[in-house]
TILO-398213 format. One record per residue (C-alpha): residue in one letter; z, y, x. Coordinates in nm, 2 decimals. Layout:
<sites>
   aa        z        y        x
    A        Z        Y        X
...
</sites>
This chain:
<sites>
   aa        z        y        x
    X     0.34    -4.11     4.20
    X    -0.03    -4.12     4.27
    X    -0.24    -3.81     4.20
    X    -0.46    -3.83     3.90
    X    -0.83    -3.82     3.99
    X    -1.07    -3.59     3.81
    X    -1.27    -3.75     3.53
    X    -1.63    -3.84     3.62
    X    -1.74    -3.66     3.30
    X    -1.57    -3.34     3.42
    X    -1.73    -3.38     3.76
    X    -2.07    -3.43     3.60
    X    -2.04    -3.12     3.38
    X    -1.93    -2.91     3.67
    X    -2.22    -3.05     3.88
    X    -2.46    -2.96     3.60
    X    -2.34    -2.60     3.58
    X    -2.36    -2.56     3.96
    X    -2.71    -2.71     3.98
    X    -2.82    -2.51     3.67
    X    -2.72    -2.18     3.83
    X    -2.88    -2.28     4.16
    X    -3.20    -2.37     3.97
    X    -3.21    -2.03     3.79
    X    -3.16    -1.85     4.12
    X    -3.44    -2.04     4.30
    X    -3.67    -2.00     4.00
    X    -3.61    -1.63     3.99
    X    -3.68    -1.60     4.36
    X    -4.00    -1.80     4.34
    X    -4.10    -1.64     4.00
    X    -4.17    -1.97     3.82
    X    -4.00    -2.13     3.52
    X    -3.66    -2.28     3.60
    X    -3.74    -2.59     3.40
    X    -3.91    -2.75     3.70
    X    -3.61    -2.73     3.92
    X    -3.38    -2.83     3.64
    X    -3.58    -3.15     3.58
    X    -3.59    -3.23     3.95
    X    -3.22    -3.17     3.97
    X    -3.16    -3.41     3.68
    X    -3.38    -3.68     3.83
    X    -3.17    -3.66     4.15
    X    -2.84    -3.67     3.96
    X    -2.96    -3.97     3.76
    X    -2.99    -4.17     4.09
    X    -2.62    -4.13     4.14
    X    -2.45    -4.12     3.80
    X    -2.50    -4.32     3.48
    X    -2.52    -4.04     3.22
    X    -2.54    -4.27     2.91
    X    -2.22    -4.44     3.02
    X    -2.05    -4.10     3.08
    X    -2.13    -3.95     2.74
    X    -2.16    -4.26     2.53
    X    -2.28    -4.19     2.17
    X    -2.18    -3.82     2.20
    X    -2.49    -3.73     2.40
    X    -2.72    -3.69     2.09
    X    -2.48    -3.46     1.91
    X    -2.43    -3.24     2.22
    X    -2.80    -3.22     2.29
    X    -2.86    -3.13     1.93
    X    -2.62    -2.84     1.93
    X    -2.75    -2.72     2.26
    X    -3.11    -2.72     2.14
    X    -3.00    -2.53     1.83
    X    -2.86    -2.25     2.05
    X    -3.18    -2.24     2.26
    X    -3.41    -2.22     1.95
    X    -3.18    -1.95     1.79
    X    -3.21    -1.75     2.11
    X    -3.59    -1.76     2.11
    X    -3.61    -1.67     1.74
    X    -3.36    -1.38     1.78
    X    -3.61    -1.21     2.01
    X    -3.90    -1.23     1.77
    X    -3.92    -0.88     1.64
    X    -4.13    -0.79     1.34
    X    -4.31    -0.52     1.54
    X    -4.41    -0.80     1.79
    X    -4.55    -1.02     1.51
    X    -4.76    -0.73     1.39
    X    -4.95    -0.71     1.72
    X    -5.18    -1.01     1.63
    X    -5.08    -1.15     1.29
    X    -5.39    -1.34     1.22
    X    -5.42    -1.50     1.56
    X    -5.05    -1.59     1.56
    X    -5.07    -1.75     1.22
    X    -5.37    -1.96     1.33
    X    -5.20    -2.07     1.65
    X    -4.90    -2.21     1.45
    X    -5.12    -2.38     1.19
    X    -5.48    -2.45     1.31
    X    -5.37    -2.46     1.67
    X    -5.08    -2.70     1.60
    X    -5.30    -2.93     1.40
    X    -5.56    -2.94     1.67
    X    -5.29    -3.01     1.93
    X    -5.14    -3.29     1.72
    X    -5.48    -3.47     1.65
    X    -5.62    -3.41     1.99
    X    -5.32    -3.54     2.18
    X    -5.29    -3.84     1.95
    X    -5.65    -3.93     2.01
    X    -5.60    -3.92     2.39
    X    -5.29    -4.14     2.37
    X    -5.47    -4.38     2.14
    X    -5.80    -4.42     2.33
    X    -5.67    -4.38     2.69
    X    -5.35    -4.58     2.66
    X    -5.43    -4.81     2.37
    X    -5.12    -4.72     2.18
    X    -5.10    -4.78     1.80
    X    -5.19    -4.48     1.59
    X    -4.83    -4.42     1.47
    X    -4.70    -4.40     1.83
    X    -4.99    -4.18     1.93
    X    -4.91    -3.94     1.65
    X    -4.54    -3.94     1.75
    X    -4.63    -3.84     2.10
    X    -4.89    -3.59     1.97
    X    -4.63    -3.43     1.74
    X    -4.38    -3.37     2.03
    X    -4.65    -3.22     2.25
    X    -4.73    -2.96     1.99
    X    -4.43    -2.77     2.12
    X    -4.44    -2.51     2.40
    X    -4.12    -2.32     2.35
    X    -3.95    -2.00     2.46
    X    -3.77    -2.18     2.75
    X    -4.09    -2.21     2.94
    X    -4.30    -1.93     2.79
    X    -4.05    -1.65     2.84
    X    -4.01    -1.70     3.22
    X    -4.39    -1.69     3.25
    X    -4.42    -1.36     3.05
    X    -4.15    -1.21     3.26
    X    -4.37    -1.23     3.57
    X    -4.70    -1.19     3.39
    X    -4.69    -0.87     3.19
    X    -4.99    -0.93     2.96
    X    -5.07    -0.71     2.66
    X    -4.82    -0.71     2.38
    X    -5.06    -0.89     2.14
    X    -5.10    -1.18     2.39
    X    -4.73    -1.20     2.47
    X    -4.63    -1.18     2.10
    X    -4.87    -1.46     2.01
    X    -4.74    -1.69     2.29
    X    -4.37    -1.62     2.21
    X    -4.41    -1.67     1.83
    X    -4.61    -1.99     1.89
    X    -4.33    -2.11     2.11
    X    -4.05    -2.06     1.86
    X    -4.24    -2.17     1.55
    X    -4.40    -2.48     1.71
    X    -4.07    -2.58     1.85
    X    -3.95    -2.63     1.49
    X    -4.28    -2.77     1.37
    X    -4.30    -3.02     1.65
    X    -3.94    -3.14     1.60
    X    -3.99    -3.19     1.23
    X    -4.33    -3.35     1.27
    X    -4.18    -3.59     1.53
    X    -3.90    -3.69     1.30
    X    -4.15    -3.77     1.03
    X    -4.37    -3.96     1.27
    X    -4.07    -4.15     1.40
    X    -3.99    -4.26     1.04
    X    -4.35    -4.39     1.02
    X    -4.31    -4.58     1.35
    X    -3.98    -4.74     1.23
    X    -4.13    -4.80     0.88
    X    -3.88    -4.57     0.71
    X    -4.18    -4.37     0.57
    X    -4.50    -4.54     0.50
    X    -4.72    -4.36     0.24
    X    -4.89    -4.02     0.28
    X    -4.67    -3.88    -0.01
    X    -4.35    -3.99     0.17
    X    -4.47    -3.82     0.49
    X    -4.55    -3.49     0.32
    X    -4.22    -3.51     0.13
    X    -4.02    -3.57     0.44
    X    -4.18    -3.28     0.63
    X    -4.15    -3.04     0.34
    X    -3.79    -3.13     0.26
    X    -3.68    -3.06     0.62
    X    -3.85    -2.73     0.64
    X    -3.73    -2.62     0.30
    X    -3.37    -2.72     0.36
    X    -3.37    -2.55     0.70
    X    -3.51    -2.22     0.57
    X    -3.25    -2.21     0.28
    X    -2.96    -2.30     0.52
    X    -3.08    -2.04     0.77
    X    -3.11    -1.77     0.50
    X    -2.76    -1.84     0.37
    X    -2.60    -1.83     0.71
    X    -2.79    -1.52     0.82
    X    -2.68    -1.34     0.50
    X    -2.32    -1.42     0.55
    X    -2.34    -1.32     0.92
    X    -2.50    -0.99     0.83
    X    -2.23    -0.91     0.57
    X    -1.96    -0.99     0.82
    X    -2.12    -0.77     1.10
    X    -2.23    -0.48     0.88
    X    -1.96    -0.46     0.61
    X    -1.64    -0.58     0.76
    X    -1.42    -0.41     1.02
    X    -1.44    -0.63     1.33
    X    -1.14    -0.46     1.49
    X    -1.26    -0.16     1.70
    X    -1.08    -0.28     2.01
    X    -1.26    -0.62     2.01
    X    -1.57    -0.54     1.80
    X    -1.83    -0.63     2.06
    X    -1.66    -0.96     2.15
    X    -1.62    -1.05     1.78
    X    -1.98    -0.96     1.71
    X    -2.09    -1.20     1.99
    X    -1.88    -1.48     1.85
    X    -2.01    -1.42     1.50
    X    -2.37    -1.46     1.62
    X    -2.29    -1.77     1.82
    X    -2.10    -1.93     1.53
    X    -2.39    -1.84     1.30
    X    -2.63    -2.04     1.52
    X    -2.41    -2.35     1.52
    X    -2.32    -2.31     1.15
    X    -2.69    -2.29     1.04
    X    -2.77    -2.61     1.24
    X    -2.47    -2.80     1.11
    X    -2.52    -2.69     0.74
    X    -2.88    -2.81     0.74
    X    -2.80    -3.14     0.92
    X    -2.52    -3.21     0.67
    X    -2.79    -3.29     0.42
    X    -2.88    -3.60     0.62
    X    -3.24    -3.46     0.70
    X    -3.24    -3.48     1.08
    X    -3.40    -3.19     1.26
    X    -3.38    -2.97     0.96
    X    -3.12    -2.79     1.16
    X    -3.39    -2.65     1.39
    X    -3.57    -2.49     1.10
    X    -3.24    -2.34     1.00
    X    -3.15    -2.19     1.33
    X    -3.50    -2.05     1.37
    X    -3.48    -1.89     1.03
    X    -3.14    -1.74     1.09
    X    -3.24    -1.62     1.44
    X    -3.55    -1.44     1.31
    X    -3.36    -1.28     1.02
    X    -3.06    -1.16     1.23
    X    -3.28    -1.05     1.52
    X    -3.46    -0.81     1.28
    X    -3.15    -0.70     1.08
    X    -3.05    -0.39     1.29
    X    -2.71    -0.54     1.38
    X    -2.44    -0.34     1.56
    X    -2.39    -0.40     1.93
    X    -2.73    -0.58     1.94
    X    -2.78    -0.52     2.32
    X    -2.44    -0.67     2.40
    X    -2.51    -0.96     2.17
    X    -2.85    -1.03     2.34
    X    -2.69    -1.02     2.69
    X    -2.42    -1.26     2.58
    X    -2.66    -1.49     2.41
    X    -2.89    -1.50     2.71
    X    -2.61    -1.61     2.94
    X    -2.49    -1.88     2.70
    X    -2.85    -2.00     2.66
    X    -2.90    -2.03     3.04
    X    -2.60    -2.25     3.07
    X    -2.69    -2.47     2.77
    X    -3.05    -2.50     2.89
    X    -2.93    -2.61     3.23
    X    -2.71    -2.88     3.07
    X    -2.98    -3.01     2.84
    X    -3.26    -3.04     3.10
    X    -3.04    -3.18     3.38
    X    -2.87    -3.43     3.15
    X    -3.19    -3.55     2.99
    X    -3.39    -3.56     3.31
    X    -3.11    -3.77     3.47
    X    -3.20    -4.05     3.23
    X    -3.55    -4.07     3.39
    X    -3.68    -4.26     3.68
    X    -4.00    -4.23     3.89
    X    -4.11    -4.56     3.73
    X    -4.08    -4.40     3.38
    X    -4.31    -4.11     3.48
    X    -4.58    -4.32     3.65
    X    -4.56    -4.62     3.42
    X    -4.92    -4.58     3.30
    X    -5.07    -4.47     3.63
    X    -5.40    -4.28     3.62
    X    -5.44    -4.32     3.24
    X    -5.10    -4.15     3.18
    X    -5.20    -3.86     3.41
    X    -5.53    -3.84     3.23
    X    -5.35    -3.79     2.90
    X    -5.14    -3.51     3.03
    X    -5.43    -3.34     3.20
    X    -5.65    -3.38     2.89
    X    -5.38    -3.23     2.67
    X    -5.36    -2.93     2.89
    X    -5.73    -2.87     2.98
    X    -5.91    -3.00     2.68
    X    -5.69    -3.00     2.37
    X    -5.51    -2.68     2.45
    X    -5.82    -2.46     2.51
    X    -5.99    -2.60     2.19
    X    -5.68    -2.52     1.98
    X    -5.66    -2.17     2.13
    X    -6.03    -2.08     2.08
    X    -6.03    -2.21     1.73
    X    -5.72    -1.99     1.66
    X    -5.82    -1.67     1.82
    X    -6.18    -1.62     1.72
    X    -6.27    -1.26     1.63
    X    -6.25    -0.94     1.83
    X    -5.88    -0.90     1.86
    X    -5.86    -1.10     2.19
    X    -6.10    -1.07     2.48
    X    -6.26    -1.38     2.63
    X    -6.03    -1.35     2.94
    X    -5.72    -1.33     2.71
    X    -5.83    -1.64     2.53
    X    -5.87    -1.82     2.86
    X    -5.52    -1.71     2.97
    X    -5.36    -1.83     2.65
    X    -5.55    -2.16     2.69
    X    -5.40    -2.21     3.03
    X    -5.04    -2.11     2.93
    X    -4.91    -2.40     2.72
    X    -4.63    -2.56     2.92
    X    -4.41    -2.80     2.73
    X    -4.03    -2.75     2.72
    X    -3.70    -2.85     2.58
    X    -3.79    -2.99     2.24
    X    -4.03    -3.26     2.37
    X    -3.78    -3.35     2.64
    X    -3.47    -3.37     2.42
    X    -3.63    -3.54     2.11
    X    -3.83    -3.78     2.32
    X    -3.52    -3.90     2.51
    X    -3.32    -3.95     2.19
    X    -3.60    -4.12     2.01
    X    -3.66    -4.36     2.30
    X    -3.30    -4.48     2.27
    X    -3.35    -4.54     1.90
    X    -3.68    -4.72     1.95
    X    -3.53    -4.95     2.21
    X    -3.25    -5.02     1.96
    X    -3.52    -5.13     1.72
    X    -3.67    -5.36     1.98
    X    -3.97    -5.14     2.03
    X    -3.96    -5.10     2.41
    X    -4.34    -5.04     2.46
    X    -4.33    -4.75     2.22
    X    -4.02    -4.61     2.39
    X    -4.18    -4.64     2.74
    X    -4.50    -4.47     2.63
    X    -4.30    -4.19     2.46
    X    -4.08    -4.11     2.76
    X    -4.35    -4.15     3.02
    X    -4.62    -3.93     2.86
    X    -4.39    -3.66     2.73
    X    -4.21    -3.60     3.06
    X    -4.52    -3.64     3.27
    X    -4.69    -3.37     3.06
    X    -4.38    -3.15     3.09
    X    -4.37    -3.18     3.46
    X    -4.75    -3.12     3.52
    X    -4.78    -2.83     3.28
    X    -4.46    -2.66     3.41
    X    -4.56    -2.71     3.78
    X    -4.92    -2.59     3.75
    X    -4.92    -2.36     3.45
    X    -4.59    -2.20     3.53
    X    -4.65    -2.18     3.91
    X    -5.01    -2.05     3.89
    X    -4.98    -1.83     3.58
    X    -4.96    -1.51     3.77
    X    -5.26    -1.60     3.99
    X    -5.46    -1.70     3.69
    X    -5.38    -1.38     3.51
    X    -5.48    -1.17     3.81
    X    -5.81    -1.37     3.85
    X    -5.89    -1.32     3.48
    X    -5.77    -0.96     3.50
    X    -5.56    -0.98     3.18
    X    -5.27    -0.78     3.32
    X    -5.34    -0.44     3.17
    X    -5.26    -0.10     3.32
    X    -4.91    -0.05     3.18
    X    -4.83     0.31     3.09
    X    -4.47     0.42     3.02
    X    -4.45     0.73     2.81
    X    -4.10     0.88     2.81
    X    -4.06     1.07     2.48
    X    -4.19     0.95     2.14
    X    -4.25     1.30     1.99
    X    -4.58     1.44     1.88
    X    -4.72     1.47     2.23
    X    -4.61     1.12     2.33
    X    -4.75     0.96     2.02
    X    -5.08     1.14     2.04
    X    -5.12     1.03     2.40
    X    -5.02     0.67     2.32
    X    -5.28     0.66     2.04
    X    -5.56     0.76     2.27
    X    -5.46     0.53     2.55
    X    -5.41     0.23     2.32
    X    -5.74     0.29     2.16
    X    -5.90     0.24     2.50
    X    -5.71    -0.09     2.54
    X    -5.42     0.02     2.76
    X    -5.08    -0.13     2.72
    X    -4.85     0.16     2.63
    X    -4.47     0.15     2.60
    X    -4.29     0.45     2.46
    X    -3.92     0.51     2.57
    X    -3.73     0.70     2.31
    X    -3.36     0.73     2.21
    X    -3.36     0.93     1.89
    X    -3.34     0.68     1.61
    X    -3.54     0.88     1.36
    X    -3.82     0.92     1.62
    X    -3.80     0.55     1.71
    X    -3.84     0.45     1.35
    X    -4.14     0.69     1.29
    X    -4.30     0.58     1.61
    X    -4.27     0.21     1.52
    X    -4.41     0.28     1.17
    X    -4.72     0.42     1.35
    X    -4.76     0.08     1.52
    X    -4.65     0.17     1.88
    X    -4.44    -0.04     2.11
    X    -4.11     0.14     2.15
    X    -3.82     0.07     2.39
    X    -3.50     0.23     2.27
    X    -3.30     0.41     2.53
    X    -3.25     0.71     2.75
    X    -3.56     0.77     2.97
    X    -3.34     0.90     3.25
    X    -3.15     0.57     3.27
    X    -3.28     0.34     3.54
    X    -3.17     0.02     3.36
    X    -3.35     0.14     3.04
    X    -3.67     0.21     3.24
    X    -3.65    -0.13     3.41
    X    -3.61    -0.32     3.09
    X    -3.91    -0.12     2.94
    X    -4.12    -0.27     3.22
    X    -4.16     0.02     3.45
    X    -4.18    -0.21     3.76
    X    -4.52    -0.32     3.62
    X    -4.63     0.03     3.52
    X    -4.91     0.21     3.70
    X    -4.87     0.54     3.52
    X    -4.55     0.71     3.40
    X    -4.57     1.01     3.17
    X    -4.26     1.22     3.09
    X    -4.35     1.39     2.76
    X    -4.03     1.51     2.61
    X    -3.98     1.87     2.49
    X    -3.70     1.92     2.75
    X    -3.81     2.02     3.10
    X    -3.48     1.92     3.25
    X    -3.51     1.57     3.11
    X    -3.87     1.54     3.23
    X    -3.78     1.65     3.58
    X    -3.48     1.42     3.60
    X    -3.69     1.12     3.48
    X    -3.97     1.21     3.72
    X    -3.72     1.23     4.01
    X    -3.57     0.89     3.91
    X    -3.91     0.72     3.88
    X    -4.03     0.87     4.21
    X    -3.72     0.76     4.40
    X    -3.66     0.42     4.25
    X    -4.00     0.28     4.14
    X    -4.35     0.29     4.27
    X    -4.60     0.38     4.00
    X    -4.95     0.50     4.11
    X    -4.92     0.82     3.91
    X    -4.64     1.03     3.76
    X    -4.75     1.29     3.51
    X    -4.50     1.54     3.35
    X    -4.53     1.76     3.05
    X    -4.40     2.11     3.14
    X    -4.29     2.32     2.85
    X    -4.20     2.63     3.06
    X    -4.48     2.74     3.30
    X    -4.21     2.88     3.54
    X    -4.10     2.52     3.60
    X    -4.43     2.39     3.73
    X    -4.34     2.44     4.10
    X    -4.03     2.22     4.06
    X    -4.25     1.93     3.95
    X    -4.52     2.00     4.20
    X    -4.27     1.98     4.49
    X    -4.20     1.62     4.38
    X    -4.57     1.53     4.39
    X    -4.58     1.50     4.01
    X    -4.89     1.60     3.83
    X    -4.76     1.87     3.60
    X    -4.93     1.97     3.27
    X    -4.82     2.30     3.13
    X    -4.81     2.29     2.75
    X    -4.87     2.66     2.71
    X    -5.16     2.66     2.96
    X    -5.31     2.35     2.80
    X    -5.30     2.53     2.47
    X    -5.46     2.84     2.61
    X    -5.74     2.63     2.77
    X    -5.80     2.46     2.44
    X    -5.83     2.79     2.26
    X    -6.06     2.92     2.53
    X    -6.28     2.61     2.49
    X    -6.30     2.67     2.11
    X    -6.41     3.03     2.18
    X    -6.65     2.98     2.47
    X    -6.76     2.61     2.43
    X    -6.72     2.53     2.06
    X    -6.96     2.23     2.06
    X    -6.79     2.07     2.36
    X    -6.45     2.15     2.22
    X    -6.53     1.99     1.88
    X    -6.67     1.68     2.06
    X    -6.37     1.64     2.28
    X    -6.14     1.63     1.98
    X    -6.34     1.33     1.86
    X    -6.27     1.13     2.18
    X    -6.10     0.81     2.07
    X    -6.28     0.82     1.74
    X    -6.65     0.84     1.77
    X    -6.68     0.96     2.14
    X    -6.53     0.86     2.47
    X    -6.51     0.96     2.83
    X    -6.41     0.69     3.08
    X    -6.39     0.67     3.46
    X    -6.43     0.33     3.63
    X    -6.48     0.19     3.97
    X    -6.80     0.01     4.06
    X    -6.72    -0.36     4.12
    X    -7.05    -0.53     4.03
    X    -7.21    -0.64     4.35
    X    -7.56    -0.63     4.20
    X    -7.53    -0.25     4.15
    X    -7.46    -0.17     4.51
    X    -7.77     0.00     4.66
    X    -7.91     0.10     4.32
    X    -7.98     0.46     4.24
    X    -7.85     0.65     3.94
    X    -8.20     0.66     3.81
    X    -8.23     0.28     3.82
    X    -7.89     0.24     3.66
    X    -7.98     0.48     3.37
    X    -8.25     0.23     3.27
    X    -7.98    -0.03     3.20
    X    -7.70     0.16     3.04
    X    -7.71     0.19     2.66
    X    -7.85     0.48     2.47
    X    -7.58     0.74     2.37
    X    -7.42     0.73     2.71
    X    -7.47     0.93     3.03
    X    -7.32     0.93     3.38
    X    -7.15     1.27     3.40
    X    -6.98     1.25     3.74
    X    -6.98     1.03     4.05
    X    -6.67     1.02     4.27
    X    -6.67     0.91     4.64
    X    -6.39     0.95     4.88
    X    -6.21     1.20     4.66
    X    -6.52     1.42     4.61
    X    -6.68     1.45     4.26
    X    -7.03     1.57     4.18
    X    -7.29     1.56     3.91
    X    -7.53     1.29     4.05
    X    -7.90     1.33     4.10
    X    -8.14     1.04     4.01
    X    -8.18     0.93     4.37
    X    -7.80     0.91     4.44
    X    -7.74     0.55     4.58
    X    -7.43     0.36     4.46
    X    -7.18     0.20     4.69
    X    -6.90    -0.05     4.61
    X    -6.59     0.15     4.51
    X    -6.77     0.45     4.38
    X    -6.61     0.61     4.06
    X    -6.84     0.67     3.77
    X    -6.75     0.89     3.47
    X    -6.93     0.79     3.15
    X    -6.96     1.02     2.86
    X    -7.10     0.94     2.51
    X    -7.05     0.73     2.20
    X    -6.75     0.50     2.22
    X    -6.94     0.17     2.19
    X    -7.21     0.28     2.44
    X    -6.95     0.39     2.69
    X    -6.77     0.05     2.67
    X    -7.10    -0.14     2.72
    X    -7.17     0.07     3.03
    X    -6.82     0.00     3.16
    X    -6.87    -0.38     3.12
    X    -7.20    -0.35     3.31
    X    -7.06    -0.16     3.60
    X    -6.71    -0.30     3.61
    X    -6.74    -0.66     3.47
    X    -6.38    -0.76     3.57
    X    -6.23    -0.51     3.34
    X    -6.14    -0.67     3.01
</sites>
């Protein structure tokens, strides 16, 4: 009896999983989005295996369910506190920004490639999407301010859904299934409405199961994970049962956002499980879809096709961002960074591939060729350049803020965070007491829940990108342990500890930690009120009407100038109180000559101090 050979399909699936894991490892090593390596792996596989023949008609359904899991994963991570970081700008990005992306990209396709308007809008609709699969890896290596990260993450999840639904409606126009404006609007609204309702129903059922029903204590964590996974698939299937294609993506996005903010039991374990599942699913989808491509598909339109992809990234994207982020919430550098970070991901790739098959079945080969070529070319170019260069661009624009980790969300920690954030620093508070966490979040601070003496908790809070760590709990033992851990395992520039008992100061000093005694600080404050009441009263106003800031001189045109010459340019209401050079600080005279790297301490009105900082340190956002 001859041995039975392994099925080609099983071999292909196993190959995808191996290549997917390898791509994730290489991407993590090089700190770029894994999508690039997944697409390259898929193109290579496609030269050897016929994927359409292996999967037959099941490929569309498999891809649909896989994309549903990916969108659910991204939506699950969208926390309400994140959305509050920049609500107006985020709302504009997913409305005004999406409209500009749609129209702008459609115009490029129409005038550079000569495609019909309906095909141009189909391609434009798909390229509205960025998506968490390509945004999240960038934000993991570029720790921008929370308001910037929240806007990019929210845009990715919401526009994934918007793009998919818009593309379906545009596809119906291309294939003459929807012709009038009324039919287009009805088709779009129906899909969004059905998706939201289906997602709400499934999320409610899942919440009841997880919160109100005993999940068997011995297997509670495993069962909770399975309930969440089943919820993602159920939301997608329930919406798709209505016959409104892609309404399932709106359903999973709705269910994901609701469940992600529902205070579920075992949430950390659920997120870890979901993340692992998503990585495998993502690997499958990208490699499987990319295996259907060929180099001829990508370069079918030559220079004109490349011009469309470049124009979408360097013309349309910045226009959409600048129209969406006007106002004083984002700095100019942050707008420039968001403009640069708009790589396209899984939704354009998956939907474009499936639509191309349908278009060819309708005898519309030119439209199918244009769709696949422009969409995948844009994905490749944006992922390669925007993903690969994002860290360098962020450093050049100086949009990576000084991250301060404050361990302890009590009164001291919150007061410190308030002052730091008012000056534009990116502060993360680590706290494990649920009542304190809730209060701190209500005050608008970014809180990471966990024990500040746990290395994994600190790492997930972003301590590897922190320049300053402050241990501010009311327990000296906890502060000392956290300081020792941070000093031994991480490398922040400064560790500052609150010391509640003055007798413990020596223990902190031996570690090289800057210790601040609560009792001595209180005594100094009282002494200031007695001996220097005016200065003491003014100091309490810092962060409200007044400010004191120390910066490094980085403006080349200031080198060689005297303090007297600089005084003529700094705004009224601000003085140079101190000058630091090589660790020595002094009150400067008028003829003190500035050098590159000198440290200036400005004192005065808040607005005047910030204008002076911009003058002397222009690279600081």
